C-alpha positions in Angstrom: 30.6 -26.2 8.2 27.6 -28.5 8.6 27.5 -31.8 6.8 25.4 -31.8 3.6 23.2 -34.6 4.8 22.4 -32.7 8.0 21.6 -29.5 6.1 19.2 -31.4 3.8 17.4 -33.1 6.7 17.1 -29.7 8.5 15.8 -28.1 5.4 13.1 -30.8 5.0 12.0 -30.3 8.6 11.8 -26.5 8.1 9.6 -26.9 5.0 7.4 -29.7 6.3 4.9 -27.7 8.4 4.1 -25.5 5.5 1.4 -27.5 3.6 1.2 -24.8 0.9 5.0 -24.5 0.6 7.3 -21.6 1.1 8.2 -19.0 -1.5 11.9 -19.3 -2.6 12.4 -15.7 -1.6 11.4 -16.4 2.0 13.1 -19.8 2.5 16.4 -18.4 3.8 14.5 -16.3 6.4 12.4 -19.4 7.5 15.6 -21.5 7.8 17.5 -18.9 9.8 14.6 -18.1 12.1 14.7 -21.7 13.3 18.3 -22.6 13.1 20.1 -19.3 13.6 22.1 -19.8 10.3 21.7 -19.3 6.6 21.5 -22.2 4.2 25.3 -22.4 3.3 24.7 -23.3 -0.4 27.9 -21.6 -1.5 30.0 -23.7 0.9 28.4 -26.7 -0.6 29.6 -25.7 -4.1 26.6 -24.0 -5.6 26.4 -20.5 -7.0 22.7 -19.9 -6.1 20.2 -21.2 -3.6 18.0 -22.4 -6.4 20.8 -24.4 -7.9 21.4 -26.2 -4.6 17.7 -27.0 -4.2 17.6 -28.5 -7.6 20.4 -30.9 -6.6 18.3 -32.4 -3.8 15.0 -33.4 -5.4 14.5 -36.1 -2.7 14.3 -33.3 -0.1 12.8 -30.3 -1.9 10.2 -30.1 -4.7 9.9 -26.7 -6.5 7.0 -25.5 -8.6 5.8 -22.2 -10.0 2.8 -20.3 -8.5 0.1 -18.4 -10.3 2.0 -15.2 -9.3 5.2 -16.4 -11.0 6.9 -17.1 -7.7 8.9 -20.3 -7.1 7.3 -22.3 -4.2 9.3 -24.9 -2.3 7.7 -28.0 -0.8 9.1 -30.7 1.5 9.4 -34.2 0.1 7.8 -36.5 2.7 10.2 -38.6 4.8 9.2 -40.6 7.9 12.7 -40.2 9.4 12.3 -36.4 9.9 8.6 -36.4 11.0 9.4 -36.0 14.7 11.7 -33.1 13.8 9.1 -31.5 11.7 6.5 -31.7 14.5 9.0 -30.0 16.8 9.6 -27.2 14.2 5.9 -26.7 13.8 5.4 -26.2 17.5 8.4 -23.8 17.6 7.0 -21.8 14.7 3.5 -21.6 16.1 4.8 -20.4 19.4 6.9 -17.8 17.8 4.1 -16.4 15.8 2.0 -15.9 18.9 4.9 -14.2 20.7 5.0 -11.2 18.3 7.8 -8.7 18.0 10.3 -8.4 20.8 11.3 -5.1 22.2 14.0 -4.2 24.6 12.9 -3.9 28.2 12.3 -0.4 29.6 11.5 0.9 26.1 8.3 2.4 24.9 6.5 -0.2 22.8 6.1 1.0 19.3 2.7 0.5 17.6 2.4 -2.8 15.6 0.7 -3.5 12.4 -3.1 -2.8 12.3 -3.5 -6.5 11.5 -4.9 -7.6 14.9 -3.3 -11.1 15.2 -0.4 -12.6 13.4 0.1 -16.3 12.7 -2.2 -19.3 12.5 -3.8 -20.2 15.9 -2.1 -23.2 17.6 -4.8 -25.8 17.7 -7.7 -25.4 20.0 -7.9 -23.7 23.4 -8.2 -25.9 26.5 -11.9 -26.5 27.1 -13.3 -25.4 30.5 -15.0 -27.7 33.0 -18.7 -27.7 33.2 -20.4 -24.5 34.3 -23.2 -26.4 36.2 -21.2 -29.3 37.6 -17.8 -28.2 38.8 -15.3 -31.0 39.7 -15.1 -31.8 43.4 -12.5 -29.6 45.0 -12.1 -27.4 41.9 -13.6 -24.2 43.0 -13.7 -21.5 40.3 -11.4 -18.8 41.8 -12.1 -15.1 41.3 -8.8 -13.3 40.9 -8.0 -10.1 42.6 -9.1 -6.9 40.8 -6.3 -5.8 38.4 -4.8 -2.5 39.1 -4.7 -1.6 35.4 -2.1 -2.4 32.8 1.1 -1.5 34.6 4.0 0.0 32.7 7.6 0.5 33.6 9.7 3.4 32.5 13.4 3.5 31.8 16.1 4.5 29.4 19.1 3.4 27.3 22.2 5.6 27.4 24.7 4.4 24.8 28.3 5.2 25.7 30.7 6.9 23.3 32.8 3.8 22.7 29.7 1.7 22.1 29.1 3.7 18.9 31.8 1.8 17.2 30.8 -1.5 18.8 27.2 -1.1 17.6 28.4 -1.0 14.0 30.6 -4.0 14.2 29.4 -7.4 12.9 29.4 -10.1 15.5 32.7 -11.9 15.5 32.9 -15.7 15.5 30.9 -18.2 13.6 29.7 -20.4 16.5 26.0 -21.3 16.9 23.9 -18.7 18.9 22.8 -19.7 22.3 19.2 -19.0 21.5 17.1 -19.4 18.4 16.3 -16.0 16.8 12.7 -15.0 17.1 10.6 -14.5 13.9 9.7 -10.8 13.8 6.2 -9.4 13.1 6.7 -5.7 12.5 6.0 -2.5 11.8 6.2 0.5 13.2 4.8 3.7 12.8 2.6 6.2 14.7 3.5 6.7 18.3 0.7 6.6 20.9 2.5 8.6 23.7 5.7 10.3 24.7 6.5 8.2 27.8 8.9 5.3 27.5 6.7 2.5 28.6 6.2 -1.2 27.9 3.8 -3.9 29.1 4.9 -6.0 32.0 5.4 -9.1 29.9 8.4 -7.5 28.2 10.0 -6.2 31.4 12.5 -9.2 31.6 13.6 -8.9 28.0 16.6 -6.6 28.6 17.6 -8.6 31.7 17.9 -11.7 29.4 20.2 -9.8 27.0 22.2 -8.2 29.7 22.8 -11.3 31.7 23.6 -13.6 28.8 27.1 -15.0 28.8 27.7 -13.7 32.4 27.9 -15.5 35.7 27.4 -14.6 39.4 30.2 -16.9 40.6 33.0 -15.3 42.5 36.0 -14.1 40.5 39.5 -15.2 41.2 41.6 -12.6 42.9 43.2 -10.5 40.2 45.6 -8.7 42.5 48.5 -10.9 41.4 51.4 -9.2 39.6 53.2 -11.6 37.3 56.2 -10.8 35.1 55.5 -11.0 31.4 56.5 -14.3 29.9 56.1 -15.9 26.5 55.8 -19.5 27.4 53.0 -21.6 28.9 53.7 -24.2 31.6 53.7 -27.7 30.4 50.7 -29.7 31.5 47.2 -30.5 30.2 47.3 -27.6 27.8 50.1 -28.2 25.3 49.0 -25.7 22.6 51.4 -23.0 21.6 51.0 -19.5 23.2 49.8 -17.9 20.0 47.2 -20.6 19.5 46.0 -20.2 23.1 45.7 -16.4 22.7 43.8 -16.9 19.5 41.3 -19.2 21.2 40.8 -16.8 24.1 40.1 -14.0 21.6 37.5 -16.3 20.0 35.8 -17.0 23.3 35.7 -13.3 24.2 34.3 -12.4 20.8 31.4 -14.8 21.3 30.6 -13.6 24.8 29.6 -9.9 24.3 29.3 -9.2 28.0 32.7 -10.6 28.9 33.7 -13.8 30.8 34.6 -14.3 34.5 38.2 -15.4 34.8 37.0 -18.3 37.0 34.8 -19.5 34.2 37.4 -19.3 31.5 38.8 -22.8 32.0 35.4 -24.4 31.8 34.5 -22.6 28.6 37.9 -23.3 27.1 37.5 -27.1 27.9 34.0 -27.3 26.4 35.1 -25.6 23.2 38.5 -27.1 22.6 38.6 -30.3 24.6 41.8 -29.2 26.4 42.6 -28.0 29.8 43.6 -24.4 30.2 46.8 -24.0 32.2 46.5 -21.9 35.4 49.6 -20.1 34.3 47.6 -18.7 31.4 45.0 -17.2 33.8 47.8 -15.5 35.7 49.1 -14.0 32.5 45.9 -12.6 31.1 46.4 -9.2 32.6 49.7 -9.1 30.7 48.0 -9.7 27.4 46.3 -6.4 26.7 46.1 -7.4 23.0 44.0 -10.3 24.0 41.7 -9.0 26.8 41.0 -6.0 29.1 39.1 -5.3 32.2 35.8 -4.3 31.0 33.3 -2.0 32.7 30.3 -4.3 32.4 27.7 -1.7 33.5 28.9 1.0 31.1 30.1 -0.8 28.0 33.6 0.5 27.6 37.1 -1.0 28.3 40.2 0.5 29.8 43.6 -0.5 31.1 44.1 -0.2 34.8 46.9 -1.1 37.3 46.5 -4.7 38.6 46.7 -3.5 42.2 43.5 -1.5 41.5 41.4 -4.6 40.7 39.6 -6.4 43.5 37.4 -9.4 43.9 33.7 -8.5 43.4 31.8 -9.3 46.6 28.7 -11.5 46.6 26.3 -8.7 47.6 27.0 -7.0 44.3 26.2 -10.0 42.2 22.4 -9.8 42.2 22.0 -7.0 39.6 22.7 -8.2 36.0 25.3 -6.4 33.9 23.7 -3.2 32.7 25.6 -2.8 29.4 24.7 -5.0 26.4 26.6 -5.1 23.1 24.4 -4.7 20.0 24.5 -4.0 16.3 22.6 -1.3 14.3 20.8 -2.8 11.4 22.0 -1.6 8.0 25.2 0.0 9.3 27.4 -3.1 9.8 29.1 -3.0 6.5 30.4 0.5 7.2 31.6 -0.2 10.7 35.1 1.0 9.9 34.1 4.3 8.4 35.1 7.1 10.8 32.4 9.5 9.4 29.7 7.0 10.2 31.2 6.1 13.6 31.2 9.8 14.5 27.6 10.2 13.3 26.5 7.2 15.5 28.3 8.7 18.5 26.6 12.1 18.0 23.2 10.7 17.5 23.1 8.1 20.3 25.4 8.8 23.2 23.6 9.7 26.5 20.2 9.7 24.8 17.0 7.8 25.4 15.6 5.5 22.7 12.9 3.1 21.8 14.4 -0.2 20.5 13.1 -2.6 17.9 14.9 -5.9 18.0 15.2 -7.6 14.6 17.3 -10.6 15.6 17.8 -12.1 19.0 21.3 -13.4 19.5 24.4 -12.8 21.7 24.8 -9.5 19.9 21.2 -8.5 19.0 20.5 -6.7 15.7 18.3 -3.7 16.3 16.8 -0.3 15.1 16.9 2.7 17.4 14.1 5.3 17.4 14.2 8.8 19.0 10.7 9.4 20.4 11.4 12.7 22.1 9.8 14.8 19.4 6.5 14.9 17.6 7.6 12.3 15.1 9.7 9.1 15.7 13.1 9.4 14.2 14.8 6.3 12.8 18.4 6.7 14.1 19.8 4.0 11.8 18.5 5.8 8.7 19.6 9.1 10.1 23.2 7.9 10.6 23.3 6.3 7.1 22.8 9.8 5.7 26.2 10.8 6.9 27.6 8.7 4.1 26.1 10.9 1.4 28.6 12.5 -0.9 28.3 16.2 -0.1 29.4 17.2 -3.5 26.3 15.5 -5.0 23.8 17.3 -2.7 21.5 19.9 -4.3 20.3 22.8 -2.1 17.6 24.9 -3.7 18.3 28.6 -3.5 15.6 31.2 -2.7 14.8 33.4 -5.8 16.7 31.1 -8.0 15.2 29.9 -11.3 15.5 26.3 -12.4 14.7 24.8 -15.8 14.1 21.2 -17.1 12.3 20.4 -13.8 10.3 17.1 -13.8 7.4 16.6 -11.4 7.5 12.9 -10.3 4.6 12.6 -7.8 1.6 14.6 -6.4 0.0 13.9 -3.0 -3.5 14.6 -1.7 -2.4 17.5 0.4 -1.1 19.3 -2.7 2.6 18.6 -2.0 4.7 17.3 -4.8 8.2 15.9 -5.5 10.4 17.3 -8.3 13.7 16.3 -10.0 16.1 19.0 -10.9 19.0 18.4 -13.3 22.2 18.1 -11.2 25.5 16.3 -10.8 23.7 13.8 -8.4 21.2 12.9 -11.1 24.0 12.2 -13.6 25.9 10.1 -11.0 22.7 8.1 -10.1 22.1 7.3 -13.8 25.6 5.9 -14.1 25.2 3.7 -11.0 21.8 2.4 -12.0 23.2 1.5 -15.4 26.0 -0.5 -13.8 23.4 -2.4 -11.8 21.4 -3.1 -15.0 24.5 -4.6 -16.6 25.4 -6.6 -13.5 21.9 -8.2 -13.1 21.7 -9.0 -16.8 24.1 -11.9 -16.1 22.9 -12.8 -12.6 19.9 -14.5 -11.1 18.4 -11.8 -9.0 16.7 -14.3 -6.7 20.0 -14.7 -4.8 19.7 -11.1 -3.7 16.2 -11.5 -2.2 15.6 -9.5 1.0 15.4 -11.9 3.9 15.2 -9.4 6.8 13.3 -6.2 5.9 13.2 -3.4 8.4 12.2 0.3 8.4 14.9 2.5 7.0 16.5 -0.2 4.9 17.5 0.8 1.4 16.8 -1.8 -1.3 16.3 -2.1 -5.1 12.9 -2.4 -6.8 12.2 -3.1 -10.5 10.1 -0.2 -11.8 9.1 0.3 -15.4 11.8 -2.1 -16.6 14.6 -0.4 -14.6 16.0 -0.7 -11.1 15.0 2.0 -8.6 16.2 2.9 -5.1 13.5 2.5 -2.4 13.5 2.9 1.4 11.2 0.7 3.5 8.8 2.8 5.4 6.1 0.5 6.9 6.0 -3.2 7.3 2.5 -4.6 7.2 2.9 -8.3 7.1 5.6 -10.9 6.2 4.8 -10.4 2.6 3.7 -6.8 2.2 5.3 -3.5 3.1 5.3 0.2 2.1 8.3 1.7 0.4 9.1 5.2 -0.8 11.0 5.7 -4.0 14.0 7.8 -3.0 14.4 9.5 -6.4 10.7 10.2 -7.2 9.1 10.5 -3.8 6.3 8.0 -4.7 5.0 5.8 -1.9 3.8 2.3 -2.9 2.8 -1.0 -1.3 4.9 -3.9 -2.7 5.7 -7.5 -2.0 8.8 -8.3 0.0 9.7 -10.9 -2.7 10.0 -8.1 -5.2 12.7 -6.3 -3.3 16.4 -7.0 -3.9 19.5 -6.4 -1.8 22.1 -4.0 -3.2 25.1 -6.1 -4.3 28.0 -5.5 -1.9 30.4 -4.1 -4.5 27.8 -1.4 -5.4 26.5 -0.6 -1.9 28.7 2.3 -1.0 28.2 3.9 -4.4 24.4 3.6 -4.2 24.2 4.9 -0.6 26.5 7.9 -1.4 24.1 9.5 -3.8 21.5 11.6 -1.9 17.8 11.2 -2.7 17.1 13.0 -6.0 13.4 13.8 -5.2 12.9 17.2 -3.7 9.8 17.9 -1.8 7.9 21.1 -2.8 4.6 22.8 -2.5 3.0 25.5 -4.7 3.5 29.0 -3.1 0.4 31.0 -2.0 -1.7 27.9 -2.1 -2.7 25.3 0.6 -1.7 24.1 3.0 -1.1 27.8 3.8 -4.5 28.9 2.6 -6.7 25.9 3.5 -7.5 22.3 2.6 -7.2 20.9 -0.9 -10.4 19.6 -2.5 -10.3 16.4 -4.5 -11.0 18.4 -7.6 -8.0 20.6 -7.0 -5.7 17.6 -6.4 -7.0 16.0 -9.6 -6.5 19.1 -11.7 -2.9 19.5 -10.4 -2.1 15.9 -11.0 -3.4 15.9 -14.5 -1.6 19.2 -15.3 1.9 18.4 -14.0 2.1 14.7 -14.5 1.3 14.9 -18.3 3.9 17.5 -19.0 7.5 16.3 -19.5 9.2 19.3 -17.9 8.7 22.7 -16.2 10.5 25.7 -15.1 10.6 26.5 -11.4 11.2 29.6 -9.1 11.9 29.1 -5.4 10.3 31.7 -3.2 10.7 30.2 0.3 12.5 27.4 2.1 10.9 25.7 5.1 13.9 24.0 6.7 12.0 22.5 9.6 9.7 20.6 7.3 12.2 20.1 4.5 9.9 21.6 1.9 10.4 24.4 -0.7 7.7 26.8 -1.7 7.8 27.2 -5.5 6.1 28.6 -8.6 5.8 26.2 -11.5 5.7 27.3 -15.2 5.1 25.5 -18.4 8.2 26.2 -20.6 6.3 28.5 -23.0 4.9 30.6 -20.1 8.1 31.2 -18.2 8.7 33.5 -16.3 5.2 35.2 -16.5 3.8 34.9 -13.0 0.2 35.3 -14.2 0.6 32.2 -16.3 2.1 30.0 -13.6 0.5 26.8 -12.5 -0.1 28.5 -9.1 -2.2 31.2 -10.6 -4.1 28.9 -12.9 -5.2 26.5 -10.2 -6.0 29.4 -7.8 -8.3 31.1 -10.4 -10.0 27.8 -11.3 -13.3 27.0 -9.6 -11.8 24.1 -7.7 -11.8 25.2 -4.1 -15.5 24.9 -3.1 -16.0 22.1 -0.7 -19.1 19.9 -0.7 -22.1 21.0 1.2 -22.6 19.5 4.6 -25.0 16.6 4.8 -25.7 14.7 8.0 -27.3 11.2 8.2 -28.4 10.0 11.6 -28.9 6.3 12.3 -31.9 5.2 14.4 -31.7 2.3 16.9 -33.7 0.0 14.7 -31.0 0.1 12.0 -32.9 2.4 9.6 -31.7 5.9 8.9 -33.4 9.2 8.3 -31.5 12.1 6.6 -31.1 15.4 8.3 -30.7 17.7 5.3 -29.2 21.2 5.3 -30.0 21.8 1.7 -30.6 18.8 -0.6 -31.1 15.1 0.2 -28.2 12.9 -0.9 -29.0 9.4 -2.1 -25.6 8.5 -3.5 -22.1 9.9 -3.6 -20.1 9.2 -6.8 -16.3 9.3 -6.9 -14.9 9.5 -10.4 -11.1 9.6 -10.5 -11.0 11.7 -7.4 -14.1 13.9 -8.4 -17.0 14.0 -6.0 -20.5 14.0 -7.6 -23.7 13.9 -5.6 -26.9 12.4 -6.9 -29.9 14.3 -5.4 -33.4 13.0 -5.2 -36.5 15.1 -5.6 -37.5 14.6 -2.0 -35.9 13.0 1.0 -36.5 9.2 1.1 -35.6 6.4 3.4 -32.8 4.2 2.0 -33.0 0.5 2.5 -31.3 -0.8 5.6 -30.6 -4.3 4.2 -28.0 -5.4 1.7 -28.9 -7.5 -1.3 -28.3 -11.2 -0.6 -26.3 -11.5 -3.8 -23.8 -9.0 -2.5 -23.2 -10.9 0.8 -20.6 -13.5 1.6 -21.9 -16.6 3.3 -23.0 -16.1 7.0 -20.6 -17.1 9.7 -21.8 -20.4 11.1 -22.6 -20.3 14.9 -22.7 -23.2 17.3 -25.8 -24.4 19.0 -26.9 -23.1 22.4 -24.7 -24.6 25.2 -21.8 -25.6 22.9 -18.2 -24.3 23.3 -16.4 -22.1 20.8 -12.8 -20.8 20.7 -12.9 -17.1 20.2 -10.7 -14.0 20.1 -12.1 -10.7 21.7 -11.1 -7.9 19.3 -13.1 -5.1 21.0 -14.6 -4.8 24.5 -16.6 -1.8 25.5 -18.4 -3.3 28.6 -20.1 -6.6 29.5 -23.2 -5.6 27.5 -21.2 -5.0 24.2 -18.1 -6.6 22.9 -16.9 -8.2 19.6 -15.6 -11.7 19.2 -14.0 -13.5 16.3 -13.7 -17.2 15.6 -10.3 -18.2 16.9 -9.7 -20.9 14.2 -10.5 -18.4 11.3 -8.0 -15.7 12.3 -5.3 -17.0 10.0 -7.7 -16.9 7.1 -8.6 -13.3 8.0 -5.0 -12.3 8.2 -4.4 -13.8 4.7 -7.4 -11.9 3.4 -6.1 -8.6 4.8 -2.8 -9.2 3.2 -4.3 -9.9 -0.2 -6.5 -6.8 0.0 -3.5 -4.7 0.9 -1.6 -5.9 -2.2 -4.6 -5.7 -4.5 -6.0 -2.2 -3.6 -2.5 -0.6 -3.4 -2.0 -1.4 -7.0 -5.5 -1.3 -8.4 -6.4 1.3 -10.9 -8.8 4.0 -9.6 -12.3 3.5 -11.0 -15.6 5.4 -10.5 -17.2 4.5 -7.2 -20.8 5.0 -6.3 -21.1 5.4 -2.6 -24.4 4.3 -1.1 -25.5 3.8 2.4 -25.7 0.2 3.7 -23.5 -1.1 0.8 -20.3 -3.1 1.1 -16.9 -1.5 0.3 -13.2 -1.8 1.0 -11.8 1.2 3.0 -8.3 2.2 3.8 -7.8 2.8 7.5 -4.4 3.4 9.0 -2.5 1.9 6.1 -4.7 -1.3 6.0 -7.7 -2.2 3.8 -10.8 -3.4 5.6 -14.2 -4.8 4.5 -16.8 -2.2 5.6 -20.4 -1.2 5.3 -21.3 2.4 4.9 -23.4 3.6 7.9 -23.6 7.3 7.0 -22.4 10.1 4.6 -21.0 13.0 6.6 -19.6 16.4 5.9 -16.9 17.3 3.4 -16.7 13.9 1.8 -16.2 11.8 4.9 -18.0 8.6 5.6 -19.1 6.7 8.7 -18.2 3.0 8.3 -18.4 -0.2 10.3 -15.5 -2.7 10.1 -17.2 -6.0 9.3 -14.3 -8.2 10.5 -13.2 -6.3 13.6 -16.4 -4.6 14.8 -15.2 -1.1 15.0 -16.8 2.2 13.8 -14.5 4.5 11.9 -14.6 7.8 9.9 -12.8 7.7 6.5 -12.4 10.0 3.6 -14.5 9.1 0.5 -11.2 9.0 -1.5 -10.1 6.0 0.6 -13.1 3.8 -0.3 -13.1 1.2 -3.2 -15.6 -1.3 -4.4 -15.3 -4.7 -2.6 -14.5 -7.1 -5.4 -16.0 -10.6 -5.5 -12.7 -12.2 -4.5 -12.9 -10.6 -1.0 -16.6 -11.5 -0.5 -16.0 -15.3 0.0 -14.9 -15.3 3.6 -17.8 -14.7 6.1 -17.6 -11.5 8.1 -15.7 -12.3 11.2 -17.0 -9.8 13.8 -19.8 -11.1 16.1 -21.5 -8.7 18.5 -21.9 -10.3 21.9 -23.3 -9.7 25.4 -22.0 -11.4 28.5 -24.3 -14.0 30.0 -24.7 -14.5 33.7 -24.9 -10.8 34.7 -27.8 -8.5 34.8 -28.1 -5.9 32.0 -27.5 -2.4 33.4 -25.8 0.9 32.8 -22.2 -0.1 33.2 -19.9 2.1 35.2 -16.6 3.3 33.9 -14.7 1.3 36.5 -16.6 -1.9 35.7 -16.0 -1.4 31.9 -12.3 -0.9 32.5 -12.0 -4.1 34.6 -13.9 -6.1 31.9 -11.9 -4.6 29.1 -8.6 -5.5 30.8 -9.8 -9.0 31.4 -10.9 -10.0 27.9 -9.8 -7.6 25.2 -7.2 -8.9 22.7 -7.3 -12.3 24.3 -8.3 -15.8 23.2 -11.1 -17.2 25.3 -13.7 -20.0 25.2 -17.3 -19.0 24.7 -20.4 -21.0 25.8 -23.2 -19.6 23.7 -26.6 -19.2 25.5 -28.7 -17.4 22.9 -28.5 -16.1 19.3 -30.5 -13.1 18.0 -30.6 -13.5 14.3 -30.9 -10.5 11.8 -31.2 -9.9 8.1 -27.7 -8.5 8.0 -25.0 -10.7 9.5 -23.3 -7.8 11.3 -26.5 -7.1 13.1 -26.7 -10.6 14.7 -26.0 -10.7 18.4 -25.2 -13.5 20.8 -25.4 -13.9 24.6 -22.5 -16.0 25.8 -20.4 -17.0 28.8 -16.7 -16.3 28.5 -14.0 -18.5 30.1 -10.3 -17.9 30.4 -8.6 -21.3 30.2 -5.0 -20.1 29.8 -4.0 -21.5 33.2 -3.4 -25.2 33.2 -5.7 -26.2 36.1 -7.9 -23.1 36.6 -11.0 -21.9 34.7 -11.8 -18.2 35.1 -15.5 -17.6 34.3 -15.7 -13.9 33.4 -19.2 -13.4 34.6 -18.2 -14.5 38.1 -15.3 -12.0 38.1 -17.6 -9.2 36.9 -20.1 -9.9 39.6 -17.5 -9.9 42.3 -16.1 -6.6 40.8 -19.5 -5.0 41.1 -19.8 -6.0 44.7 -16.3 -4.5 45.4 -17.2 -1.3 43.7 -20.5 -1.0 45.6 -18.6 -1.4 48.9 -16.2 1.4 47.9 -19.2 3.7 47.1 
């Protein structure tokens, strides 16, 4: 155990780089991400982390935030300043690295937030464009062959199923600091298992860790079993030596060469290992075995069948790596779970998400062979469900006292049916209520969230089971309530771990929310209109219970087709909710209206019937305001609605930028490099605000500012056009992309989110002639600059009334290499010459 003084100093160094402090709920994660260990407050004699922090006021200062969170600040100390600076550099480097994935795996999509973490200082400034240093010719790199990818696979062995569940043995410090993870995971871009080249060495690092290419001693020595160790430098008893060797092997997941065992033993225990012990290892099967290092399983073989590995076979790293499946470690001894892991994983190909880098990495497996990615960890966890508590709806069966818990925009809904499982769930949740009544729940904060993890969330004064579905940022994620089906965006700090003594009970109860849809209605018969969704939601959510008849089960989609009845109308089919909504005048979609945008920025409506000036959304209802005659809406936004314009540098000055979108040299989008952390914070706050904000009437007008939900994130947008069936054409003001969104996903942009200047700047590359860019030239340019930090030297600024219509002409320089400046316009010019030669 670490000394208390050392722990306090380390804690101060971890906190020091955070000028705004660290929430108490995130402190353990920050500490572990940089030290590889948790804060051992219980070993120091404290029941809670907060209690320990209160005992060291000279190290940590705690204060409450406006959101009710406890924020921890470092108390300044000159002694730890050098350590703090080192920690700050580590943390900045980690944030830029991003999430790590296993080599040869298909890279899963990350969060829509474009860049995570605060930029690390400024970029290296390029040498002068006009006066290059003597002997420092600006090189033009070879044309890239595109973004190469590598394919591969992971095939877990049968025995590895049990190993994957086992917690890492030993308590020694890891050989490598765990990387901080920036996640999330969701939609898959393709079926191939591919990964960018920069990740191709990742698996080799894991596979070769703890291994050596030194020659092994000859093992073809048969020695009679003995129970004593020769006297000499190692005087420890046999049992103690065996225990120590077990500990060494437990920490080296890929095994240890026999020739390296004395050195490791000496470094760990400060004693020499007798050569007699090495000769007896093969006679200690309870201590070690001969391990198949390329397949991951162990076996006992005759000593005369083992030979020295020749040097020509040393170059390829070991191909089997021990790992742990996140969320399953506690149940590693459960034979049902072990069997489920074996069935789900052995001899199959997976994408891998690494949560913690260590000797035995913690990871989540995804099966990407089908239309949807399947979380293998979550699938295996379902094997622990108590089968006696499962409820299977029967076709033609009638159910009473049914409660509808949620309704979605496609007309699907979730129901709760009285059952043995519901009764058991109520008992367990009551136990949890009683338990937490006398506990500080902060000690159960979730420090490592991942997709598929089951946690507790306080809802309406009670604890509810939730499953993490999407991780947006370090603070915000999407969860689905297991027993109501509701999906919500919550703060990580609001989640709680399930206390260990209740974990198996909580996991054993299957989800009590059953997914259903109304029979003889969409999606079978067409799309749901907003009016139809609103009518259904108002009807079923305001009624305490219903009766239900199941007419069909769709096993492939896990959805039941049902008829719903109010209790007084059961079982008359004509009075069912299905017939009522079908007969109501709710299925007529809005008339098609097209608005085209002219190059000058003004718009002229192309009207099929009536002209639309505004579109009003009231609690899901669409209402159009029609003018007497078509008129030209204003192309400019009121100055009072605008945030302050983004300040641009003068002509010839240098500016650190990030290229978010690159179409061709004549059109790309840059963002100020130093403002990206402010933009990330804004995106996070918008996500939390709009995910919980009450729906209010929205007047949709062209050329006005709004917040729009696009791919699970909220963006600041301007409306460019109103399209058919309630869809809108919008422009992302911070990222420079054009998107189409449903009018239901648009909200007013509140004043709080109008303070940061819009971050997207439209740009054109200087130093090249304007032309019709070929596809080849566009691809080369995009591969060279998109999603990269560069240095811009602005040559001209074309101002406009609206900040998003401003355009700059600029040089771009890649200064990522220590002694080489790559001027992008030189590269593009050389590319054009090469393409013309090919033609």
